[in-house]
C-alpha positions in Angstrom: 9.6 22.1 -11.5 11.1 18.7 -9.3 8.4 16.5 -7.2 9.8 14.4 -4.8 7.2 11.7 -3.1 8.2 9.4 -0.3 7.0 6.8 2.3 9.4 7.9 5.1 8.0 5.4 7.7 7.8 7.6 10.7 11.5 8.0 10.5 12.0 4.8 12.3 13.9 3.1 9.6 13.6 -0.5 8.5 12.7 -1.9 11.8 13.0 -1.3 15.6 15.6 -2.0 18.7 17.4 -5.2 18.1 15.9 -8.1 20.0 12.8 -6.4 20.4 10.3 -9.3 18.9 7.0 -7.3 19.7 4.4 -6.9 16.5 4.3 -3.4 15.4 7.6 -2.3 17.6 9.1 -1.1 15.0 6.6 1.9 14.3 6.8 2.9 17.9 10.3 3.3 18.9 12.3 5.6 16.5 15.6 7.6 16.6 16.9 10.7 15.1 19.0 8.8 12.5 16.6 7.7 9.9 15.4 11.5 9.7 18.9 13.1 9.3 19.2 10.7 6.4 16.2 11.5 4.9 16.7 15.1 5.4 19.9 15.0 3.5 18.9 13.1 0.8 16.0 15.4 0.1 18.5 18.7 0.5 20.7 16.8 -2.3 17.8 16.4 -4.5 16.9 20.0 -4.1 12.8 19.5 -4.9 10.4 21.9 -5.5 7.4 19.9 -4.0 7.7 17.2 -1.6 5.0 14.6 -0.5 5.2 13.0 2.8 3.4 10.0 3.8 3.5 8.8 7.1 5.2 11.7 8.8 5.3 12.0 12.9 4.4 15.2 13.7 5.5 15.3 17.0 4.8 11.8 19.2 7.1 10.5 22.1 8.0 7.8 18.7 10.2 11.1 17.4 11.1 12.9 20.3 8.5 15.1 20.3 9.9 16.7 16.5 7.5 17.3 14.3 9.7 15.8 11.4 7.4 17.8 8.6 8.3 21.2 10.0 11.8 19.8 10.9 12.5 18.6 7.0 11.0 21.3 5.6 13.5 24.0 7.9 16.3 22.5 6.2 14.9 22.7 2.9 13.6 26.6 3.6 10.1 25.3 2.5 6.9 26.2 3.8 5.0 23.0 5.4 1.3 21.8 5.7 0.3 18.5 7.0 -2.7 16.8 9.0 -3.2 13.9 10.3 -4.2 11.2 8.3 -7.2 9.5 9.7 -11.1 11.0 9.5 -11.7 13.9 11.8 -14.4 11.5 13.8 -11.6 8.4 14.2 -11.0 7.3 17.1 -7.3 6.6 16.0 -7.6 11.1 16.7 -7.7 10.5 20.2 -4.7 7.6 20.6 -1.4 9.4 21.7 1.0 8.1 18.7 -1.6 7.6 16.0 -2.9 11.2 16.5 0.3 12.5 15.6 0.9 9.9 12.4 0.0 12.4 9.2 0.9 12.9 5.8 2.3 16.3 4.6 3.5 18.6 1.7 6.7 20.7 1.7 7.1 23.6 -1.1 8.6 26.4 -1.6 6.9 29.3 -0.6 4.9 30.4 -4.1 1.6 28.5 -2.4 -1.7 29.5 -3.5 -3.4 27.2 -1.1 -4.3 23.4 0.5 -6.9 21.6 1.2 -7.7 18.7 3.1 -10.3 16.6 2.2 -11.2 13.1 3.1 -12.6 9.6 2.0 -15.5 8.3 3.0 -14.1 4.6 3.5 -10.9 3.1 5.1 -9.1 4.2 8.1 -6.3 6.1 6.0 -8.7 9.1 5.0 -6.6 12.0 4.3 -6.2 13.7 0.6 -4.4 17.1 0.6 -4.6 18.9 -2.2 -1.9 21.5 -2.6 -2.4 24.4 -5.6 0.4 25.9 -6.9 0.1 28.7 -9.5 0.0 26.2 -12.7 -1.0 22.8 -10.8 -3.2 21.0 -8.3 -1.7 18.5 -6.5 -3.1 15.6 -4.6 -1.1 13.7 -2.2 -2.9 10.3 -0.9 -2.1 7.1 1.1 -4.8 4.8 0.4 -6.3 1.6 2.1 -4.7 -1.6 2.6 -7.9 -3.4 2.0 -8.7 -3.7 -1.7 -12.3 -3.0 -1.9 -12.1 0.4 0.4 -9.2 1.5 -2.3 -11.8 1.2 -5.1 -14.2 3.2 -3.4 -11.4 6.0 -2.3 -10.4 5.7 -6.3 -13.7 6.5 -7.2 -14.0 9.5 -4.6 -10.7 10.7 -6.0 -12.1 10.8 -9.5 -14.6 12.8 -8.8 -12.1 15.6 -6.4 -9.4 15.6 -9.8 -12.2 15.8 -12.4 -13.5 19.1 -10.8 -9.6 21.1 -10.8 -9.5 23.9 -13.4 -6.0 23.4 -13.3 -3.7 20.2 -14.8 -3.1 17.9 -11.9 -0.7 15.4 -10.6 -1.9 12.8 -8.2 0.8 11.0 -6.2 1.3 9.1 -3.3 1.6 5.1 -1.4 -1.5 3.2 -3.1 -1.1 0.1 -1.9 -1.7 -1.9 -5.2 -0.3 -4.7 -4.5 -1.2 -5.9 -8.2 0.6 -2.5 -9.5 -0.6 -0.5 -12.1 -3.3 -2.6 -13.2 -5.0 -2.2 -10.5 -5.9 1.6 -10.8 -5.4 1.5 -15.0 -9.0 2.2 -15.0 -8.8 5.1 -12.5 -6.0 6.5 -14.9 -8.1 6.1 -18.0 -11.5 7.8 -16.5 -9.2 10.8 -15.3 -7.1 11.4 -18.1 -4.0 10.6 -16.2 -0.5 8.4 -17.0 2.1 7.0 -14.6 5.6 8.7 -14.4 6.7 5.4 -14.0 6.8 4.4 -17.2 9.1 1.1 -16.5 6.9 0.2 -13.8 9.9 0.3 -11.4 9.2 -1.3 -7.8 9.0 0.7 -4.8 8.5 -1.9 -2.1 10.2 -3.0 -0.1 13.5 -0.9 -0.2 15.9 -3.4 0.5 14.7 -5.8 -2.7 11.5 -4.2 -4.3 9.0 -6.2 -5.6 6.0 -4.1 -5.9 4.7 -1.1 -7.3 2.9 0.8 -4.6 3.8 4.6 -4.8 2.7 6.2 -8.0 3.2 9.9 -9.4 0.4 10.3 -12.3 -0.2 13.0 -14.4 -2.8 14.9 -16.7 -3.1 16.6 -19.6 -1.0 20.1 -19.8 2.1 18.2 -18.1 5.2 17.2 -19.8 7.6 14.8 -17.8 11.3 15.1 -18.5 13.1 12.9 -15.9 11.5 10.1 -13.5 13.9 7.9 -11.2 12.9 5.7 -8.5 16.7 6.2 -6.4 17.8 3.0 -4.3 18.2 4.4 -0.7 17.2 2.2 2.2 16.1 5.5 5.3 12.6 3.5 4.7 11.0 0.4 3.6 9.9 2.4 0.3 11.6 3.7 -2.3 11.2 7.9 -3.2 9.9 8.9 -6.4 11.6 11.9 -8.2 10.0 13.4 -11.0 11.0 16.2 -12.9 8.0 18.1 -15.4 6.9 21.1 -16.2 3.3 22.7 -17.2 2.8 23.9 -20.5 
């Protein structure tokens, strides 16, 4: 089975319109070019499951295009997505922010999906995707170190209750790399598919390992790569695995 995890930065590419020196403007203006490139790239990889972080599900920025559904349709996949902020968050009422989501895309042999929420941080969504033989959790952790550690404790509790082999993946925002999640990995019995600790951010000149695919007992990883593509500010992760 092939899993791809990719923070696509809402399909805005690496920046906003030339000459627009407004802070954060790159997140407000999109075009179809990056999304087409990302979709074509994913089709070439032929993944069984895709975890998308920072996906626009239909704001004015994306031209009202639900990027999760558009990519899923191109791949012939099922899609499951949700706004990444807490259900009671004020961001749920703001025009563009309420369309900022994370998503799973998968071939249609999905047993079910569940949406969980962290108690701390702004980005609170955890998507649990249950396949026949494995449970995959997709996360986008907080930028704040203290909040990330509260979130990791919550995540540990979810993972420890799973009755199938587990994968935890996404953008962990770990500015100190794997060292920052070492204790979480040990407690949860997880290992990183990225054995060489290859950096994933920023995509043009990667220096930090922010994105992870962690796997538990019962899963064998046969291949892992970080393709050198610059359709977003993050590099994607590609992991081939099978469940014993």
